[in-house]
SEKOL-680939 format. One line per field, with one value per residue (C-alpha): residue number from 1; residue in one letter; y, x, z. Coordinates in steps of 0.05 Angstrom, whole numbers, plus 5000, padded with zeros to 4 digits. Example, Ala and Ser with C-alpha at 12.3 -4.5 7.8 and 13.67 -1.06 7.14 Angstrom:
// residues 2
n: c(1, 2) $
res: c(A, S) $
yy: c(4910, 4979) $
xx: c(5246, 5273) $
zz: c(5156, 5143) $
END
This chain:
// residues 315
n: c(1, 2, 3, 4, 5, 6, 7, 8, 9, 10, 11, 12, 13, 14, 15, 16, 17, 18, 19, 20, 21, 22, 23, 24, 25, 26, 27, 28, 29, 30, 31, 32, 33, 34, 35, 36, 37, 38, 39, 40, 41, 42, 43, 44, 45, 46, 47, 48, 49, 50, 51, 52, 53, 54, 55, 56, 57, 58, 59, 60, 61, 62, 63, 64, 65, 66, 67, 68, 69, 70, 71, 72, 73, 74, 75, 76, 77, 78, 79, 80, 81, 82, 83, 84, 85, 86, 87, 88, 89, 90, 91, 92, 93, 94, 95, 96, 97, 98, 99, 100, 101, 102, 103, 104, 105, 106, 107, 108, 109, 110, 111, 112, 113, 114, 115, 116, 117, 118, 119, 120, 121, 122, 123, 124, 125, 126, 127, 128, 129, 130, 131, 132, 133, 134, 135, 136, 137, 138, 139, 140, 141, 142, 143, 144, 145, 146, 147, 148, 149, 150, 151, 152, 153, 154, 155, 156, 157, 158, 159, 160, 161, 162, 163, 164, 165, 166, 167, 168, 169, 170, 171, 172, 173, 174, 175, 176, 177, 178, 179, 180, 181, 182, 183, 184, 185, 186, 187, 188, 189, 190, 191, 192, 193, 194, 195, 196, 197, 198, 199, 200, 201, 202, 203, 204, 205, 206, 207, 208, 209, 210, 211, 212, 213, 214, 215, 216, 217, 218, 219, 220, 221, 222, 223, 224, 225, 226, 227, 228, 229, 230, 231, 232, 233, 234, 235, 236, 237, 238, 239, 240, 241, 242, 243, 244, 245, 246, 247, 248, 249, 250, 251, 252, 253, 254, 255, 256, 257, 258, 259, 260, 261, 262, 263, 264, 265, 266, 267, 268, 269, 270, 271, 272, 273, 274, 275, 276, 277, 278, 279, 280, 281, 282, 283, 284, 285, 286, 287, 288, 289, 290, 291, 292, 293, 294, 295, 296, 297, 298, 299, 300, 301, 302, 303, 304, 305, 306, 307, 308, 309, 310, 311, 312, 313, 314, 315) $
res: c(M, D, S, D, T, V, V, S, L, P, H, A, V, K, K, L, V, S, P, G, D, T, V, A, L, E, G, F, S, H, L, I, P, F, A, A, G, H, E, I, I, R, Q, G, I, T, G, L, T, F, C, R, M, T, P, D, L, L, S, D, M, M, I, A, A, G, C, V, D, R, L, V, C, S, F, F, A, S, G, S, A, G, S, L, Y, E, I, R, R, R, I, E, S, Q, D, P, A, P, L, P, V, E, E, Y, S, H, H, A, M, T, L, R, Y, H, A, G, A, A, R, L, P, F, A, P, I, S, S, F, V, G, S, D, M, P, G, I, N, P, D, I, R, A, V, V, D, P, Y, T, G, K, K, I, H, V, V, P, P, L, N, P, D, V, T, I, I, H, A, Q, R, A, D, R, K, G, N, A, Q, I, W, G, I, A, G, V, Q, Q, E, A, V, Y, A, A, D, K, V, I, V, T, V, E, E, I, V, D, D, E, V, I, R, A, D, P, N, R, T, L, I, P, A, H, A, V, D, A, V, C, V, V, P, T, G, A, H, P, S, Y, V, Q, G, S, Y, D, R, D, N, T, F, Y, R, D, W, T, P, I, S, K, D, P, E, A, L, R, E, W, I, D, T, H, V, R, A, T, K, D, H, E, E, Y, L, D, T, I, G, R, D, R, I, A, A, L, R, M, A, P, R, P, S, G, S, V, D, Y, G, R, R, P, D, A, S, T, E, R, S, S, R) $
yy: c(4036, 4083, 4116, 4094, 4017, 4004, 4016, 3982, 3923, 3956, 4012, 3960, 3917, 3977, 4007, 3944, 3891, 3909, 3875, 3813, 3811, 3750, 3735, 3689, 3679, 3636, 3602, 3525, 3489, 3557, 3625, 3627, 3698, 3694, 3763, 3788, 3749, 3767, 3839, 3826, 3801, 3861, 3906, 3867, 3854, 3807, 3772, 3750, 3692, 3657, 3629, 3578, 3514, 3467, 3509, 3506, 3542, 3608, 3591, 3560, 3633, 3675, 3631, 3634, 3710, 3718, 3743, 3690, 3673, 3623, 3574, 3560, 3507, 3437, 3390, 3409, 3402, 3431, 3413, 3342, 3366, 3349, 3369, 3439, 3439, 3507, 3486, 3418, 3450, 3497, 3442, 3374, 3417, 3480, 3507, 3572, 3580, 3543, 3551, 3547, 3509, 3497, 3440, 3423, 3382, 3414, 3405, 3438, 3499, 3511, 3507, 3551, 3608, 3592, 3606, 3668, 3691, 3682, 3708, 3640, 3625, 3554, 3503, 3433, 3377, 3299, 3272, 3278, 3225, 3174, 3216, 3235, 3314, 3331, 3308, 3354, 3413, 3439, 3484, 3424, 3409, 3353, 3371, 3336, 3346, 3367, 3332, 3265, 3263, 3237, 3266, 3313, 3365, 3435, 3485, 3560, 3614, 3639, 3719, 3742, 3815, 3812, 3761, 3767, 3722, 3728, 3725, 3729, 3797, 3852, 3917, 3981, 3972, 3910, 3862, 3797, 3742, 3665, 3606, 3534, 3515, 3560, 3536, 3576, 3648, 3675, 3645, 3674, 3743, 3745, 3723, 3777, 3852, 3876, 3850, 3855, 3825, 3819, 3805, 3788, 3846, 3906, 3900, 3941, 3939, 3909, 3843, 3828, 3842, 3798, 3737, 3754, 3682, 3683, 3746, 3701, 3765, 3828, 3896, 3912, 3861, 3891, 3941, 3940, 3918, 3904, 3894, 3841, 3803, 3733, 3749, 3673, 3647, 3593, 3569, 3574, 3614, 3574, 3601, 3648, 3605, 3536, 3521, 3529, 3454, 3468, 3517, 3474, 3415, 3463, 3485, 3418, 3429, 3506, 3497, 3439, 3485, 3545, 3590, 3572, 3587, 3661, 3678, 3659, 3703, 3761, 3755, 3746, 3779, 3834, 3856, 3862, 3928, 3894, 3831, 3855, 3859, 3787, 3765, 3794, 3748, 3686, 3704, 3732, 3669, 3621, 3658, 3662, 3589, 3581, 3622, 3584, 3583, 3604, 3556, 3594, 3551, 3580, 3627, 3623, 3667, 3706, 3730, 3807, 3831, 3861, 3939, 3972, 3983, 3912, 3892, 3940, 3920, 3849, 3857) $
xx: c(1674, 1651, 1578, 1562, 1571, 1501, 1505, 1467, 1495, 1508, 1550, 1589, 1608, 1632, 1672, 1699, 1710, 1762, 1779, 1832, 1817, 1818, 1745, 1715, 1640, 1629, 1565, 1559, 1492, 1451, 1469, 1504, 1516, 1480, 1458, 1528, 1548, 1494, 1518, 1588, 1560, 1523, 1576, 1622, 1672, 1728, 1795, 1778, 1813, 1741, 1754, 1689, 1692, 1638, 1638, 1567, 1514, 1537, 1608, 1576, 1543, 1608, 1647, 1598, 1591, 1666, 1677, 1728, 1798, 1824, 1780, 1807, 1757, 1739, 1692, 1656, 1580, 1513, 1466, 1457, 1416, 1462, 1529, 1556, 1565, 1598, 1655, 1665, 1668, 1724, 1759, 1751, 1754, 1779, 1710, 1702, 1773, 1811, 1797, 1861, 1834, 1870, 1839, 1838, 1798, 1745, 1784, 1851, 1808, 1780, 1857, 1876, 1827, 1844, 1919, 1899, 1859, 1919, 1969, 2007, 2055, 2014, 1975, 1991, 1948, 1949, 1893, 1933, 1988, 1967, 1920, 1932, 1916, 1990, 2000, 1953, 1965, 2037, 2012, 2002, 2075, 2107, 2150, 2176, 2140, 2192, 2163, 2153, 2195, 2134, 2114, 2061, 2028, 2021, 1980, 1989, 1941, 1891, 1881, 1825, 1824, 1748, 1705, 1628, 1580, 1505, 1477, 1407, 1419, 1456, 1458, 1474, 1546, 1562, 1552, 1526, 1492, 1490, 1450, 1444, 1506, 1564, 1610, 1675, 1641, 1680, 1751, 1739, 1723, 1785, 1826, 1803, 1827, 1755, 1688, 1621, 1563, 1492, 1436, 1362, 1353, 1377, 1357, 1366, 1429, 1391, 1374, 1445, 1459, 1405, 1434, 1510, 1529, 1502, 1552, 1597, 1618, 1637, 1630, 1706, 1716, 1659, 1667, 1594, 1532, 1475, 1403, 1385, 1324, 1332, 1394, 1414, 1365, 1361, 1398, 1362, 1367, 1359, 1295, 1269, 1266, 1273, 1317, 1288, 1296, 1260, 1314, 1377, 1336, 1324, 1398, 1428, 1387, 1412, 1480, 1486, 1467, 1514, 1465, 1408, 1455, 1481, 1405, 1391, 1447, 1426, 1355, 1357, 1417, 1445, 1376, 1355, 1379, 1386, 1364, 1292, 1283, 1316, 1261, 1214, 1236, 1238, 1169, 1143, 1087, 1151, 1191, 1133, 1123, 1188, 1177, 1184, 1135, 1164, 1194, 1232, 1289, 1272, 1311, 1369, 1384, 1450, 1437, 1450, 1482, 1426, 1430, 1442, 1369, 1351, 1411, 1385, 1311, 1331, 1368) $
zz: c(3401, 3355, 3363, 3292, 3312, 3284, 3210, 3148, 3120, 3052, 3091, 3133, 3072, 3033, 3092, 3117, 3057, 3006, 2943, 2952, 3033, 3069, 3089, 3144, 3138, 3196, 3225, 3235, 3213, 3231, 3234, 3164, 3143, 3078, 3075, 3080, 3031, 2978, 2995, 2974, 2908, 2903, 2915, 2863, 2911, 2877, 2896, 2959, 3001, 3028, 3094, 3112, 3153, 3110, 3049, 3026, 2984, 3005, 2979, 2911, 2902, 2924, 2882, 2820, 2825, 2815, 2883, 2909, 2878, 2936, 2983, 3052, 3082, 3110, 3094, 3031, 3034, 3024, 3082, 3062, 3001, 2944, 2903, 2899, 2826, 2818, 2867, 2832, 2761, 2789, 2823, 2777, 2706, 2714, 2693, 2680, 2714, 2770, 2844, 2888, 2953, 3022, 3054, 3126, 3178, 3220, 3278, 3241, 3218, 3287, 3313, 3260, 3284, 3358, 3341, 3302, 3362, 3407, 3359, 3363, 3308, 3298, 3333, 3347, 3323, 3326, 3283, 3221, 3234, 3184, 3144, 3072, 3087, 3097, 3027, 2995, 3041, 3050, 3105, 3150, 3171, 3214, 3275, 3337, 3404, 3444, 3506, 3481, 3418, 3378, 3310, 3316, 3259, 3264, 3227, 3221, 3244, 3203, 3214, 3169, 3147, 3157, 3191, 3185, 3233, 3244, 3312, 3348, 3378, 3398, 3438, 3402, 3432, 3392, 3449, 3410, 3440, 3409, 3426, 3394, 3358, 3370, 3318, 3317, 3311, 3376, 3351, 3282, 3313, 3352, 3300, 3251, 3243, 3230, 3250, 3218, 3257, 3234, 3275, 3279, 3325, 3373, 3441, 3505, 3543, 3600, 3559, 3544, 3621, 3638, 3605, 3601, 3590, 3522, 3498, 3459, 3418, 3466, 3441, 3436, 3384, 3335, 3284, 3254, 3279, 3225, 3237, 3184, 3200, 3174, 3147, 3154, 3102, 3072, 3136, 3204, 3266, 3332, 3358, 3303, 3234, 3216, 3150, 3079, 3062, 3003, 2978, 2993, 2953, 2890, 2894, 2865, 2796, 2798, 2816, 2767, 2705, 2700, 2663, 2715, 2772, 2740, 2729, 2793, 2825, 2777, 2795, 2868, 2888, 2840, 2820, 2888, 2929, 2997, 3036, 3044, 2966, 2964, 3012, 2971, 2915, 2951, 2973, 3042, 3048, 3044, 3094, 3139, 3137, 3168, 3230, 3296, 3352, 3420, 3462, 3519, 3559, 3623, 3669, 3718, 3779, 3775, 3849, 3870, 3933, 3984, 3983, 4050, 4065, 4054, 4107, 4156, 4151, 4162, 4227) $
END
């Protein structure tokens, strides 16, 4: 691991994300790496194949900003707050340009990341039998199960050039810890060639070692760690801040109007130098109102071997 693992988000994106890359920005319900997506927009990186389970507001933003040429996804949704009108315009009307989409189910996307992480040629899936999905996605192939002789489907591995995730905390080496809904972050990290982890805070090594089971992303898989407090806004981070539901509700009329959408991107993303300035445009009082009160989950005892002096004194 390089000594400069902890870097600024603009530095990490500039160094590790290139035009034309396949990028995965994962986080399921919470821990969605909005700040990283905004930084890709700021740097004007284009031609991306964008991979995301549940393309959401972040997908709408990056597509509207002209960063995405192709979408690989499952289950279009905006957090139960309305429609994603930029995506709808691209798919339904090819306005202002068509958007090629490679669609899977949640389970199939998960299996693709699993296969990518294990460097397998494909992953079998049984839930597409009787589904229309293979008819719209030629990469979902039917094969014969060599053990039962029955028909089964397979999906190809997904190996992003870059995976970006958000986590609650990490140490300076890059050991990142997640609690709450884990999603497919671990699988997407191991499937990728390069990995950026944005975190709410950097903590001492001892904090990570005291609770090792929460280390879903070990340091050896991480190329850059970026400290970006509130980096998942408007989504939430378990234990830190709530989802900005007002933002999600407001997104429907914003995205419905192409001019209003591009004005929002110009004002809140392109005209800001970093995530801190983005938060200023949202309003610090509004951000503060999302903060969660502490609710520790308790502790566990991992145990330790007694040292020699303790053993002698106990005899």
